[in-house]
N, C-alpha and C positions, 0 to 999 in steps of 0.2 A: 791385450797389449802386454808386452813383456816389460820387465823392469828396465831393460836396456833402452827400449824405445821411449819409455817415460823420461829417463834421464836425458836422452838426446833431445826430446821435445822441450824439456825445461831449459836446457842449455841454449837451444835455438831461440826460444821466446825471450830468454834473458839477454841474448845477444841483440835481438831486435830492439828491446827496451833500452839497452845501453846506447844503441845508435840514435834512438830518438832523444835520449838525454844529452848526448854529445851535440846533436843538431840544435837542440834548444839552448844549450850553453853558448852557441855561436849566434843564433838568431836573436835572442833577447838583448844581449849587449849591443848588437848591431842596430836593432830597432831603437834602443835608447839613444845611441849616437846620432842616428838619423833625425830623431825628434829634437834633440838638442841643437843640431845643426840648423834645422828649419826654424826654430825659435830664434836662434842667433841671427840668421839672415833676415828674418822679418823685423827684428829689433833694429838691425843696422839700416835697413831700407827706410824704416819709419824715421829714425834719427836723421838720416841723410836728406830725405826729400820732404818731410812734413813741414819744415820751416818755410819752404817755398809757398805752401798753401795757407800757412798760419795767418798771413796778413788778411786774407779774405774773411777769416773767422773772428778777427778782433773787432770789438764793438766800441764805437766812439760814444762816450757818454753824452756830451753836449757840444755842438759846434761852437767855435769861437765867435765872439761878437763881430770880428772883421768878416768872417764868412757869412754871417747872417746879413750884415749890411751889404756885402757884395751881391748876394742873391737877391736882395730887395731891389737894388739898383738895376740889376739885369732884368728882373721881372718888369720893373717900370719902363725900362728902355724897350723891351719886346712887346709891351702891351699898352702903349700910349701914343697919342698923336703929339707931334712937336714940329715947330718951324725951325729947320736947320739953316737955310739960307734963302731969305725972301727974294733977293735979287736974282738968284739962280733958279728959283722955283723949286728948291729942295725941301721936302717935308718928310717927316718920319710918320709912318702909320703902323698900327699894331700888326704883328706878324701873321695872325690869323686872317686879317683882312687882306694882307699882301698875298697870302696863299690863295685866297678866294679869287682875287683879281687875276692871278697867274692862270688859274684854271679856266676862268672866263675867257681870257685872252687866247688860251690854247685851243678852245673849242671853236 
């Protein structure tokens, strides 16, 4: 190999390396911009839509006394016998028994 060929070879390899460096100078900042944009969009979407679902995750420490009393009254109404109107022959029966009677009647 002559000295001229060696010089040409060095210049060629240097030119190739310079092209790679120029390409990396474009790709790396572009990648950083894309990553920052993706993080920004994810943050925006979380801030925008997460409050819609937050109610499901909130925990109620203790139900109020009114709610406890209401549930107790509903439970007693659904699970007890009572005379509603004796003249009309209206009686309340437990819901479980009413469902059993409906099934027997349907068969």
